[in-house]
C-alpha positions as CSV (number, residue, x, y, z in Angstrom):
1,M,8.0,35.3,37.1
2,K,8.8,33.1,39.7
3,H,7.4,29.6,39.5
4,N,6.8,26.6,41.5
5,S,9.0,23.6,41.3
6,E,5.0,21.4,40.3
7,V,4.4,19.1,38.0
8,W,1.0,19.7,36.6
9,V,-0.9,16.4,34.4
10,F,-4.4,17.8,32.6
11,I,-6.5,14.4,32.9
12,E,-8.5,13.5,30.2
13,Q,-11.9,11.6,30.7
14,R,-14.7,10.9,28.2
15,S,-18.2,10.1,29.8
16,G,-16.3,9.4,33.0
17,K,-14.1,7.4,31.8
18,P,-10.3,8.6,32.2
19,A,-7.9,8.1,29.2
20,D,-5.0,5.8,30.3
21,V,-2.5,8.9,28.8
22,S,-3.0,10.5,31.5
23,F,-2.1,8.0,34.4
24,E,1.2,6.7,31.8
25,L,1.7,10.8,32.5
26,L,1.7,10.7,36.5
27,S,4.0,8.1,36.5
28,K,6.3,9.6,34.5
29,G,5.3,13.9,35.9
30,R,5.7,11.4,39.4
31,K,9.6,10.7,38.7
32,L,10.4,14.6,37.1
33,A,8.4,15.9,40.3
34,D,11.1,13.5,42.3
35,N,13.9,15.4,40.3
36,M,12.8,18.4,41.2
37,G,12.2,17.8,44.6
38,G,8.4,19.2,43.7
39,K,5.1,18.8,43.6
40,L,3.1,16.2,41.5
41,K,-0.9,17.1,40.7
42,S,-3.9,16.5,38.7
43,I,-6.2,18.5,36.8
44,V,-9.6,17.1,37.0
45,I,-12.5,18.5,34.7
46,G,-15.5,17.3,33.9
47,D,-19.7,16.8,35.8
48,K,-19.2,14.1,38.6
49,V,-15.8,13.2,37.9
50,K,-14.4,12.7,41.4
51,D,-13.3,9.4,41.7
52,I,-11.3,9.8,38.7
53,A,-9.7,12.7,41.2
54,V,-9.3,9.8,43.9
55,E,-8.3,8.1,41.5
56,T,-5.1,9.6,40.0
57,F,-3.5,9.3,43.9
58,N,-2.7,5.7,42.9
59,F,-0.5,7.0,40.3
60,G,1.6,9.0,42.5
61,A,-0.2,12.9,42.8
62,D,0.5,14.4,46.0
63,E,-2.5,16.9,45.0
64,C,-5.5,17.7,43.2
65,Y,-7.5,20.6,41.1
66,L,-11.3,19.7,40.5
67,I,-13.2,21.4,38.6
68,E,-16.2,20.2,37.6
69,H,-19.8,21.2,36.8
70,P,-23.1,19.7,34.4
71,D,-21.7,22.1,31.7
72,L,-18.0,20.8,31.9
73,H,-19.7,17.4,30.7
74,Y,-18.3,17.4,27.0
75,Y,-14.9,18.6,26.4
76,R,-15.3,21.9,25.0
77,T,-12.5,24.3,23.7
78,I,-13.6,27.6,25.2
79,L,-14.7,26.4,28.7
80,Y,-11.7,24.1,29.3
81,S,-8.9,25.9,28.4
82,R,-10.4,29.3,30.1
83,I,-10.1,27.0,33.1
84,L,-6.4,26.1,32.8
85,D,-5.1,29.3,31.7
86,E,-6.8,31.3,35.0
87,L,-4.7,28.3,37.0
88,I,-1.7,28.6,35.6
89,K,-1.5,32.1,35.5
90,K,-2.3,31.8,39.3
91,E,0.1,29.3,40.6
92,I,2.5,29.1,37.6
93,P,3.7,25.3,37.7
94,R,6.9,24.3,35.9
95,I,5.3,22.2,34.0
96,V,2.4,21.0,32.7
97,L,1.8,17.9,30.3
98,F,-1.1,16.5,28.2
99,G,-1.8,13.6,26.3
100,A,-1.4,13.8,22.1
101,T,-4.7,12.9,22.1
102,V,-7.1,14.8,19.8
103,T,-8.2,16.1,23.1
104,G,-4.8,17.5,24.3
105,R,-3.3,18.4,20.6
106,D,-6.3,21.0,20.9
107,L,-6.2,22.2,24.7
108,A,-2.5,22.4,25.2
109,P,-1.3,24.7,22.1
110,R,-4.4,27.0,23.3
111,V,-3.5,27.3,26.8
112,A,0.4,27.1,25.9
113,S,-0.5,30.8,23.9
114,N,-2.5,31.9,26.6
115,T,-0.3,31.7,29.2
116,K,3.1,32.1,26.9
117,S,4.5,29.1,27.9
118,G,6.9,26.8,26.2
119,L,5.8,23.8,24.3
120,T,6.5,20.8,22.2
121,A,4.5,18.7,21.1
122,D,4.5,14.3,20.3
123,C,7.2,13.9,23.2
124,T,9.2,10.7,23.4
125,D,10.9,11.5,26.7
126,L,10.9,14.2,28.7
127,K,14.1,14.9,31.9
128,I,14.7,17.4,33.8
129,S,18.2,19.0,34.0
130,D,20.3,22.4,35.0
131,V,21.4,23.5,31.2
132,N,24.0,26.3,30.6
133,Y,22.4,27.9,28.0
134,L,23.8,31.0,26.1
135,N,26.1,31.2,29.2
136,K,23.7,31.3,31.4
137,P,22.9,28.7,33.9
138,F,19.7,27.5,34.6
139,K,17.7,25.2,36.9
140,D,15.4,22.3,36.4
141,L,14.6,22.6,32.7
142,L,12.7,20.2,31.5
143,L,14.0,18.8,27.8
144,Q,11.5,17.5,25.9
145,I,13.0,14.8,23.5
146,R,11.3,14.0,20.5
147,P,11.9,12.7,16.7
148,A,12.8,15.4,14.3
149,F,13.2,15.8,10.4
150,G,11.0,12.5,9.9
151,G,12.3,11.0,12.3
152,N,15.6,10.9,11.0
153,I,17.1,12.7,14.1
154,I,16.3,12.9,17.7
155,A,15.8,16.5,19.0
156,T,16.5,17.7,22.3
157,I,14.0,20.9,22.5
158,I,14.6,23.2,26.0
159,T,12.3,26.5,26.2
160,P,14.7,28.7,28.3
161,D,12.8,31.9,29.0
162,V,9.3,30.9,29.8
163,P,8.4,30.1,33.6
164,V,6.2,27.4,32.6
165,Q,6.9,24.3,30.4
166,M,4.6,22.0,28.4
167,A,4.5,19.0,26.2
168,T,2.3,16.4,24.7
169,V,3.3,13.0,24.9
170,R,1.5,9.7,22.6
171,E,-0.2,6.9,24.3
172,G,1.9,3.7,25.2
173,V,4.9,6.1,25.2
174,M,5.2,6.0,28.9
175,E,4.9,3.4,31.0
176,M,1.8,3.5,34.2
177,H,2.4,2.1,36.9
178,K,0.5,2.2,40.2
179,V,2.7,3.6,43.1
180,D,3.1,1.2,46.3
181,K,2.0,4.0,48.9
182,P,-0.1,6.5,47.5
183,K,0.0,9.7,48.9
184,E,-3.4,10.9,51.3
185,V,-6.1,12.4,49.2
186,K,-5.8,16.0,49.3
187,I,-8.7,17.5,46.9
188,K,-8.9,21.2,46.1
189,E,-12.2,22.1,44.6
190,I,-12.3,25.1,42.6
191,P,-15.6,26.7,41.6
192,F,-16.2,26.8,37.7
193,K,-18.0,30.5,36.9
194,P,-19.8,30.3,33.7
195,E,-19.5,33.3,31.4
196,E,-21.8,34.4,28.3
197,T,-19.0,33.4,25.5
198,D,-19.7,29.4,26.9
199,N,-22.9,28.8,24.6
200,L,-21.0,29.9,21.9
201,L,-20.5,26.6,20.8
202,V,-23.5,23.5,22.6
203,V,-22.3,20.0,22.0
204,L,-26.1,18.6,20.9
205,E,-25.2,15.2,20.9
206,Q,-22.3,13.5,20.2
207,H,-21.7,10.2,18.5
208,R,-18.6,7.5,19.2
209,E,-17.4,4.3,17.8
210,E,-14.8,2.6,19.3
211,S,-11.6,1.5,17.8
212,K,-12.4,-2.4,17.6
213,V,-8.8,-3.3,17.7
214,N,-6.2,-2.5,20.8
215,L,-2.6,-3.2,20.2
216,K,-1.7,-1.5,23.1
217,A,-3.4,-4.2,25.3
218,A,-1.6,-7.2,22.8
219,P,0.9,-9.6,24.8
220,I,1.9,-10.9,20.9
221,I,1.9,-8.5,17.6
222,V,2.5,-9.8,14.8
223,S,3.8,-7.0,12.2
224,G,4.4,-6.6,8.6
225,G,5.8,-4.3,6.1
226,Y,6.2,-3.0,3.0
227,G,8.6,-5.9,2.5
228,L,5.3,-8.6,2.2
229,G,4.4,-7.3,-0.8
230,S,0.7,-7.9,-0.9
231,K,-2.2,-8.0,0.7
232,A,-3.0,-11.7,0.2
233,N,0.9,-12.2,1.5
234,F,-0.9,-10.4,4.7
235,N,-3.1,-13.4,5.7
236,L,0.0,-15.2,6.2
237,L,0.2,-13.0,9.4
238,Y,-3.4,-13.2,10.3
239,E,-3.0,-17.1,10.2
240,L,0.6,-16.8,12.6
241,A,-1.1,-14.5,15.2
242,H,-4.5,-16.8,15.2
243,A,-2.3,-19.4,16.3
244,V,-0.3,-17.9,18.8
245,G,-2.8,-15.9,19.9
246,G,-1.6,-12.4,19.1
247,E,-2.5,-9.2,17.2
248,V,-1.8,-8.3,13.6
249,A,-0.2,-5.1,13.0
250,G,1.9,-3.1,10.4
251,S,4.1,-0.6,9.5
252,R,3.7,2.9,8.0
253,A,4.6,1.6,4.1
254,A,1.9,-1.2,4.2
255,V,-0.7,0.8,5.8
256,D,0.4,3.3,2.6
257,A,0.2,0.3,0.2
258,G,-3.2,-0.6,1.4
259,F,-2.5,-4.2,2.8
260,I,-3.7,-3.1,5.9
261,T,-5.7,-1.1,7.7
262,S,-4.5,2.6,9.3
263,E,-6.0,1.6,13.2
264,R,-3.5,-1.0,13.1
265,Q,-0.3,1.1,12.3
266,V,3.1,0.9,14.7
267,G,5.2,3.6,14.5
268,Q,5.5,6.8,15.2
269,T,2.5,8.3,13.4
270,G,0.7,5.2,14.3
271,V,0.5,3.5,17.8
272,T,3.6,2.7,20.4
273,V,3.2,-0.2,21.8
274,R,4.9,-2.8,24.8
275,P,4.0,-6.5,23.7
276,K,6.1,-9.5,25.5
277,L,6.8,-10.3,21.7
278,Y,6.7,-8.6,18.9
279,I,7.6,-10.7,15.4
280,A,8.3,-7.9,12.5
281,V,7.6,-9.7,9.3
282,G,9.1,-7.8,6.2
283,I,9.8,-4.5,7.9
284,S,13.4,-2.9,7.4
285,G,13.0,-0.9,10.8
286,A,12.9,2.7,9.8
287,I,13.5,4.5,12.6
288,Q,10.1,5.9,13.1
289,H,8.7,2.5,13.1
290,R,11.4,1.5,15.9
291,A,10.2,4.4,17.9
292,G,6.6,2.6,18.2
293,M,7.7,-0.9,19.1
294,Q,11.6,-1.2,20.6
295,E,10.1,-1.1,24.2
296,A,8.9,-5.0,23.4
297,N,10.0,-7.2,25.4
298,K,11.6,-9.4,22.7
299,I,11.4,-9.0,19.1
300,I,12.1,-11.5,16.6
301,A,12.4,-9.6,12.9
302,I,12.1,-11.8,9.3
303,N,13.5,-9.8,6.6
304,T,15.0,-11.3,3.2
305,D,17.9,-8.6,3.7
306,P,20.5,-9.7,6.0
307,D,21.6,-5.9,6.6
308,A,17.9,-4.2,7.5
309,P,18.1,-2.1,10.3
310,I,15.4,-4.1,12.1
311,F,18.2,-6.8,13.1
312,E,20.1,-4.1,15.0
313,I,17.5,-4.0,17.7
314,S,15.9,-7.3,17.4
315,H,16.9,-10.1,20.0
316,Y,16.2,-13.2,17.3
317,G,16.7,-12.4,13.7
318,I,15.7,-14.9,10.8
319,V,17.3,-14.2,6.9
320,G,14.5,-15.5,4.7
321,D,11.5,-15.0,3.0
322,A,8.5,-15.0,4.5
323,A,6.5,-17.2,2.6
324,E,8.8,-20.1,3.7
325,V,9.3,-19.1,7.4
326,I,6.0,-18.7,9.0
327,P,4.5,-21.9,7.5
328,K,7.4,-23.4,9.5
329,F,6.6,-20.9,12.7
330,I,3.0,-22.5,12.7
331,E,3.6,-25.8,12.2
332,A,6.3,-25.5,15.1
333,Y,3.9,-24.0,17.1
334,K,0.9,-26.5,16.9
335,H,3.3,-29.3,16.9
336,K,4.7,-28.3,20.0
337,L,1.5,-27.9,21.8
338,K,0.5,-31.3,21.1
């Protein structure tokens, strides 16, 4: 089967609002397509979502496939996967990217299995490379890079035996940026053909509670680890965050210990953030945590253990007890502003 040199990005949307991760993937997809000398195409499925299709060109799309129909208002696995299966089997793109969201994690494996494509979940990086594998040359393989074995190693995965390579990527891992000169808008509208099986599942109503915490948007994050010792000690972090206008976060160990809620967890199993300033307090800095915050502009680490791995990536390190250091921080900050 001959594939083309196209990178496709599935654009996730909910009630007409596109997911940030889809635009992050377009930014990455643009680079991958350029590396292959190919095209970047966005796939937009929904009802009355043409404005989202147009918006994808600001993030580097060369072309967009738009599938609109009232039946597609809500994400439903059977319908969405059928549309993608048909498109992929017909066009055979080289790469298809999905956000590792609830929707993406439901959709990608079904499409990969139906189209017999390679799929790697939760990638933290993607590259294009020619690879010699078992003494055979393979051109333009997608290097699917992700932590493995609990994050103790970084694995590079290839799927050389299939024409279509797929990956899911978490929110915040890739940088989102608009292109300087968007391409001319080229939208190909594809008709949707309903089938009898479509209504095996019907969405009667949906209830959603938006997360009240938006760590990804916070310019300053004060994050605590298990080393803080107690939930009460986390109050220090809230005081510091309040003083500097930041958000409070925590490591997996702090969440497991009940010091902080899981929606504030940064790391491989939490959110990935790139704030201007990340203050890590009592966080040893396991690779799983570093995967979620190492792209921060500036990292300040406070820890009683001088050999904590967090100091390897921090720009400034303070060896000391948070209970003594943080009040001094707050005092100095307030004093400086007077």
